[in-house]
ZANUKOL-220871 format. One line per field, with one value per residue (C-alpha): residue in three letters; residue number from 1; x, y, z. Coordinates in pm, 1 decimal, padded with zeros to 6 digits, always signed. Layout:
rest: [Ala:...]
nr: [NUM:...]
u: [X:...]
v: [Y:...]
w: [Z:...]
This chain:
rest: [Met:Gln:Ala:Pro:Leu:Thr:Glu:Arg:Val:Arg:Arg:Val:Ile:Arg:Leu:Arg:Cys:Pro:Val:Cys:Gly:Gly:Ala:Pro:Val:Phe:Arg:Gly:Trp:Leu:Arg:Gly:His:Gln:Arg:Cys:Gly:Ala:Cys:Gly:Tyr:Val:Phe:Arg:Arg:Arg:Glu:Ala:Gly:Tyr:Phe:Leu:Met:Ala:Met:Gly:Ile:Ser:Tyr:Phe:Ala:Thr:Ala:Ala:Val:Ala:Val:Ala:Thr:Trp:Phe:Leu:Leu:Glu:Phe:Thr:Ala:Gly:Val:Arg:Ser:Leu:Ala:Val:Val:Phe:Trp:Thr:Thr:Val:Val:Val:Ala:Ala:Ala:Phe:Ser:Leu:Trp:Phe:Ser:Arg:Tyr:Ala:Arg:Leu:Leu:Trp:Met:Thr:Phe:Asp:Leu:Ile:Ile:Asp:Pro:Pro:Ala:Ala:Glu:Asp:Phe:Gln:Pro:Ser:Asp:Pro:Arg:Met:Lys:Asp:Glu:Gly]
nr: [1:2:3:4:5:6:7:8:9:10:11:12:13:14:15:16:17:18:19:20:21:22:23:24:25:26:27:28:29:30:31:32:33:34:35:36:37:38:39:40:41:42:43:44:45:46:47:48:49:50:51:52:53:54:55:56:57:58:59:60:61:62:63:64:65:66:67:68:69:70:71:72:73:74:75:76:77:78:79:80:81:82:83:84:85:86:87:88:89:90:91:92:93:94:95:96:97:98:99:100:101:102:103:104:105:106:107:108:109:110:111:112:113:114:115:116:117:118:119:120:121:122:123:124:125:126:127:128:129:130:131:132:133:134]
u: [+13912.2:+14243.6:+14572.9:+14801.7:+15090.9:+15352.7:+15166.4:+15136.7:+15512.1:+15577.9:+15363.2:+15554.9:+15891.7:+15779.6:+15615.5:+15282.3:+14924.4:+14857.9:+14504.1:+14554.7:+14931.2:+14864.1:+15005.5:+15297.4:+15223.6:+15501.1:+15576.2:+15903.5:+16139.2:+15891.8:+15601.3:+15308.5:+15003.4:+14670.8:+14505.2:+14585.1:+14587.2:+14456.1:+14183.6:+14118.3:+14201.3:+14267.8:+14603.1:+14539.3:+14251.6:+13988.4:+14181.7:+14442.4:+14783.1:+14726.0:+15096.8:+15222.2:+15256.3:+15475.5:+15714.3:+15727.0:+15801.4:+16077.5:+16219.5:+16241.9:+16386.3:+16647.4:+16734.6:+16778.2:+17007.0:+17209.1:+17254.6:+17346.5:+17598.9:+17755.8:+17767.2:+17926.6:+18187.2:+18270.7:+18265.8:+18296.9:+18523.9:+18717.1:+18708.7:+18831.7:+18806.5:+18497.3:+18480.5:+18485.7:+18219.0:+18000.8:+18015.6:+17980.7:+17674.8:+17525.5:+17579.2:+17442.6:+17136.9:+17062.6:+17096.4:+16883.5:+16615.5:+16584.0:+16576.4:+16334.2:+16074.9:+15872.4:+15873.0:+15759.5:+15459.4:+15370.0:+15417.8:+15182.1:+14920.4:+14940.7:+14909.7:+14618.5:+14440.1:+14479.9:+14316.8:+14059.3:+13995.5:+13901.0:+13537.9:+13360.5:+13436.2:+13810.9:+13783.8:+13613.2:+13804.7:+13657.8:+13733.6:+13596.3:+13876.0:+14138.4:+14301.8:+14604.7:+14826.4:+15033.8]
v: [+14971.1:+14848.5:+14940.5:+15194.7:+15065.2:+15151.1:+14941.6:+14651.3:+14662.9:+14670.9:+14358.4:+14174.8:+14271.1:+14158.7:+13840.9:+13930.1:+13866.5:+14063.9:+14147.7:+14275.3:+14264.8:+14118.2:+13765.8:+13593.5:+13390.9:+13135.9:+12920.9:+12786.4:+12851.1:+12741.3:+12600.5:+12838.4:+12873.7:+12778.3:+13100.1:+13428.3:+13405.7:+13762.6:+13807.1:+13445.2:+13501.4:+13169.5:+13211.7:+12956.8:+13091.5:+12905.6:+12720.2:+12447.2:+12568.8:+12910.7:+12967.2:+12874.1:+13242.2:+13288.9:+13036.7:+13252.5:+13563.2:+13377.3:+13241.8:+13582.2:+13750.2:+13473.8:+13503.7:+13880.1:+13827.6:+13566.8:+13799.4:+14088.0:+13867.7:+13757.5:+14116.2:+14244.8:+13968.8:+13989.6:+14363.3:+14540.1:+14311.1:+14199.2:+13828.2:+13644.8:+13285.1:+13129.0:+12866.8:+13130.6:+13338.2:+13033.7:+12877.6:+13209.4:+13289.0:+12944.1:+12971.4:+13327.4:+13234.0:+12921.8:+13107.3:+13397.0:+13159.0:+12987.9:+13318.3:+13492.6:+13214.3:+13331.7:+13689.4:+13571.9:+13400.5:+13716.7:+13932.6:+13706.8:+13707.0:+14086.3:+14134.5:+13891.1:+14077.4:+14406.5:+14253.9:+14047.0:+14185.5:+13930.7:+13829.1:+13667.7:+13316.8:+13392.7:+13393.1:+13053.4:+12732.9:+12539.0:+12215.8:+12208.6:+11966.6:+12230.6:+12344.5:+12549.5:+12409.4:+12727.1]
w: [+08247.3:+08115.4:+08277.9:+08107.2:+07898.0:+08162.8:+08419.1:+08175.7:+08109.6:+08484.7:+08530.0:+08256.8:+08407.0:+08753.5:+08609.8:+08770.3:+08661.0:+08341.2:+08457.7:+08813.4:+08876.4:+09218.0:+09212.5:+09039.0:+08725.3:+08787.5:+09090.0:+08954.8:+08668.4:+08401.3:+08597.0:+08607.6:+08824.8:+08667.1:+08785.3:+08957.7:+09336.0:+09363.4:+09098.3:+08990.5:+08622.7:+08446.4:+08270.5:+07996.3:+07795.4:+07596.0:+07328.1:+07320.9:+07209.8:+07362.1:+07430.2:+07081.4:+06993.3:+07302.6:+07148.5:+06836.1:+07042.4:+07223.7:+06897.8:+06728.6:+07038.3:+07068.3:+06698.8:+06742.1:+07041.4:+06848.8:+06551.0:+06781.1:+06964.3:+06637.0:+06511.9:+06833.3:+06839.7:+06471.5:+06406.5:+06742.0:+06943.0:+06636.9:+06721.1:+06410.9:+06529.7:+06375.2:+06652.5:+06928.6:+06755.6:+06687.1:+07034.3:+07215.9:+07007.2:+07073.7:+07451.2:+07469.5:+07259.3:+07466.0:+07797.0:+07671.6:+07543.6:+07881.3:+08068.3:+07828.6:+07794.7:+08096.9:+07970.0:+07626.5:+07785.7:+07977.2:+07667.7:+07475.4:+07752.6:+07778.4:+07402.1:+07389.8:+07669.5:+07482.3:+07172.9:+07362.7:+07714.3:+07980.0:+08013.2:+08306.8:+08176.3:+08190.0:+08568.1:+08581.8:+08501.6:+08210.0:+08395.1:+08753.1:+08850.9:+08762.6:+09082.8:+09161.0:+09431.7:+09455.8]
């Protein structure tokens, strides 16, 4: 049985396993575990390039934040200096992109699991040499 939407959102916010919510997905800022320490789910599924869609999610979210930053500076705050607007938008977008990249990966994994729920092979590494040192 799949978890309700509120539980899935909670797992993304806490950066926990999208299957069980028991263990963290990342062991550093961007370095992830190979598999869940609680349920054994292998985070990288069957195909190469699995996280490419996460890059798309991150890109569109960053673009939205950049446009919102520009709009707020230009029309709400009344900043008229093009240089200030440009560089503030660049810094905000870069910082947001770095911060949001982990959440984009979790959002993609969660969406993928809704479309294609985990099977038994998703809990077994395809390469027996694959270990998780975390």
